[in-house]
C-alpha positions in Angstrom: 10.1 21.5 -44.7 11.3 18.7 -46.9 13.4 19.2 -50.0 13.9 16.4 -52.4 15.2 16.0 -56.1 12.6 14.4 -58.4 12.8 13.6 -62.2 10.7 16.9 -62.7 13.1 18.9 -60.7 13.6 19.9 -57.0 10.5 20.1 -54.7 10.1 21.8 -51.5 7.1 20.6 -49.3 6.0 22.7 -46.5 3.1 22.0 -44.0 -0.4 22.1 -45.6 1.2 21.2 -49.0 -1.4 20.0 -51.7 -1.2 16.2 -52.3 1.6 15.3 -54.8 3.3 12.3 -56.0 6.9 12.5 -57.4 9.6 10.1 -58.7 12.8 10.6 -57.0 16.0 10.7 -59.0 18.8 8.1 -58.7 21.6 9.4 -56.7 19.6 12.3 -55.0 19.6 13.8 -51.6 16.6 14.3 -49.5 16.7 17.2 -46.7 14.3 17.6 -44.0 14.7 21.0 -42.3 13.5 20.6 -38.7 12.7 23.7 -36.4 15.3 24.0 -33.7 17.2 21.0 -34.8 19.8 20.2 -37.2 18.6 19.1 -40.7 18.1 15.4 -41.4 19.8 14.6 -44.6 19.9 11.3 -46.5 21.2 9.9 -49.8 18.2 8.5 -51.6 18.6 6.0 -54.6 15.4 6.0 -56.6 12.0 5.7 -55.4 8.8 7.8 -54.8 7.8 10.8 -52.5 4.3 11.3 -51.7 2.3 14.0 -49.9 -1.1 13.4 -48.5 -3.2 14.4 -45.5 -0.3 16.7 -44.4 2.2 13.9 -44.3 5.3 13.1 -46.3 6.1 9.4 -47.2 9.3 8.4 -49.0 9.5 5.1 -50.5 13.2 4.4 -51.7 15.1 1.6 -53.2 17.7 2.4 -50.8 18.6 5.2 -48.6 21.3 6.1 -46.2 21.4 9.1 -43.6 24.2 11.4 -44.0 25.4 11.1 -40.4 25.8 7.2 -41.0 27.8 7.5 -44.3 31.3 6.1 -44.2 33.0 9.1 -46.0 36.3 7.1 -46.7 34.3 4.3 -48.2 32.1 6.4 -50.4 35.2 8.3 -51.7 36.9 4.8 -52.5 33.7 3.8 -54.2 33.4 7.0 -56.2 37.1 6.8 -57.3 36.8 3.0 -58.3 33.4 3.8 -60.2 34.9 6.7 -62.1 37.9 4.7 -63.0 35.8 2.0 -64.3 33.6 4.4 -66.2 36.7 6.0 -67.8 38.0 2.7 -68.9 34.7 1.4 -70.2 32.5 4.3 -71.4 29.6 2.0 -71.7 29.6 0.9 -68.0 26.2 1.6 -66.8 26.6 -0.2 -63.3 29.9 1.9 -62.7 28.0 5.1 -63.7 25.1 4.2 -61.2 27.6 3.6 -58.5 29.3 6.8 -59.1 25.9 8.6 -58.8 25.1 6.7 -55.6 28.6 7.6 -54.1 28.4 11.4 -54.9 25.0 11.3 -53.2 26.3 9.5 -50.1 29.2 12.2 -50.0 26.6 15.0 -50.4 24.5 13.7 -47.8 27.5 13.5 -45.3 28.3 17.2 -46.2 31.3 16.5 -48.3 32.2 18.5 -51.4 32.1 16.2 -54.6 
């Protein structure tokens, strides 16, 4: 099963799912539940998810596996981005960086 957050809400995709195309949210987390194995979790930063012919394809601007996230660096990035947002309420780049850092931490299994 694949679980992803799209602009229309969270979607769960199981085998034999009907064809679908979704737009992934910025700073979302994608989870692949694998039978008999641990879940594959990734921070996904925008892009698309497509289901066709019993296959799931993800085309993302950027993605990072939760197992490869440097938690300390992600927390530091989140702290810097939040400080920048607080100092300048209209800092869209800092707000985007904060979303991405939160997604990286969630993918790594950390509380945000």
